[in-house]
Each structure stands twice: as structure tokens, then as C-alpha cells.
C-alpha positions in Angstrom: 58.4 17.0 40.4 60.8 14.3 38.7 59.7 10.9 38.8 63.3 9.8 39.9 62.6 11.0 43.7 60.6 7.6 43.6 63.1 4.7 43.4 60.4 2.5 41.6 59.9 5.2 39.0 63.7 5.5 38.4 63.7 1.8 38.0 61.0 2.3 35.2 62.9 5.0 33.4 66.0 2.8 33.3 64.1 -0.4 32.0 62.8 2.0 29.3 66.2 3.0 28.2 67.4 -0.4 28.5 64.6 -1.5 26.2 65.3 1.2 23.6 69.0 0.1 23.5 67.9 -3.6 23.3 66.0 -2.8 20.1 68.9 -1.0 18.8 67.3 2.3 18.3 68.1 6.0 19.0 66.0 8.1 20.9 64.6 9.7 17.6 63.9 6.4 16.1 62.1 5.1 19.2 60.1 8.3 19.4 59.1 7.9 15.8 57.7 4.3 16.5 55.9 5.6 19.5 54.4 8.5 17.8 56.0 11.2 20.3 58.8 13.6 20.2 62.4 12.7 21.1 62.4 15.1 24.0 59.5 12.8 25.2 62.0 9.7 25.1 64.5 11.7 26.7 62.5 13.0 29.4 61.0 9.4 30.2 64.5 8.2 30.4 65.9 10.8 32.9 62.6 10.7 34.9 61.3 13.8 34.1 58.0 12.8 32.4 55.7 10.1 33.1 54.6 7.4 30.5 51.6 8.2 28.6 48.9 5.5 27.9 49.8 5.9 24.4 53.4 5.3 24.8 52.7 2.2 27.0 50.3 0.6 24.3 53.0 1.5 21.8 55.7 -0.2 23.8 53.8 -3.4 24.1 53.0 -3.3 20.4 57.0 -3.4 20.0 57.3 -6.4 22.1 58.0 -4.7 25.5 56.6 -6.9 28.3 54.5 -4.6 30.7 55.4 -7.0 33.7 59.0 -6.6 33.0 58.7 -2.6 32.4 56.8 -1.9 35.7 58.2 -4.5 37.9 61.4 -5.7 36.5 60.1 -9.4 36.6 60.1 -11.9 33.7 61.3 -11.7 30.1 61.9 -8.1 28.8 60.6 -9.3 25.2 56.9 -10.6 24.7 56.5 -13.3 22.2 55.1 -11.9 18.9 51.5 -11.0 19.6 49.4 -8.0 19.7 48.1 -6.0 22.8 44.6 -5.5 23.1 43.4 -1.8 24.4 40.1 -1.5 26.2 38.8 2.1 27.1 36.2 2.4 29.7 34.8 6.0 30.3 32.5 7.0 32.9 31.6 10.4 34.0 34.7 12.0 35.5 37.2 9.1 34.7 38.6 7.1 31.9 40.4 3.8 32.4 42.8 2.2 30.0 43.2 -1.4 30.2 45.9 -3.1 28.2 45.5 -7.0 27.7 48.5 -8.9 26.4 47.8 -12.6 25.8 50.5 -14.7 27.4 49.7 -18.1 25.9 
């Protein structure tokens, strides 16, 4: 089921594309920086694929604000900083936490 059936997911796909264009990158160039195929970037932009945790983490490394990406609030670009990934595994589930310092 395409993500674009959910208006919030459609907005997320739009913001993903907007971020790529802000960086001045082609889909292929962004894919290389995210460590995915160009078709993955294309499918995210048209709402055919969901974001993987790997893509979200790489986007924050490129300076994309998770708050802006998910909610459309605040600035698109983070101040230069690194995100910290925390992985919590329990039987039956894996939780990924991306922490980005704001100060």
C-alpha cells in the first residue's frame, strides 16, 4: 500500500524531496550518501517506500532536522553536529533511538 494514502506520509515524502533539492543533489547522489539505491530515494519521494532507520540516521548526519522531516516544524537544517544512535534489543523487538543534541 503506498504511503501517500496517508496525508502525513505524503508530507514526509515531500519534505524528503525538498531536503534533497536543498542540498543540490540528484537522487543518485543522495542515494550514494545514504548508502541505498537510487530507486529507494525515488520510491521514498513518491510515497511508495517507507524510511528505514538507516536512511533516517544518515539524513540526520547530512544535517536534516528530524522534527522538520516528520512534523514540518522548525528549521530544515540542523546546526553542524552528529547524531547518536542507540539500539535496544529485547526478545521480539528492536528499538532504534536517534538522539540529536540541540544546544
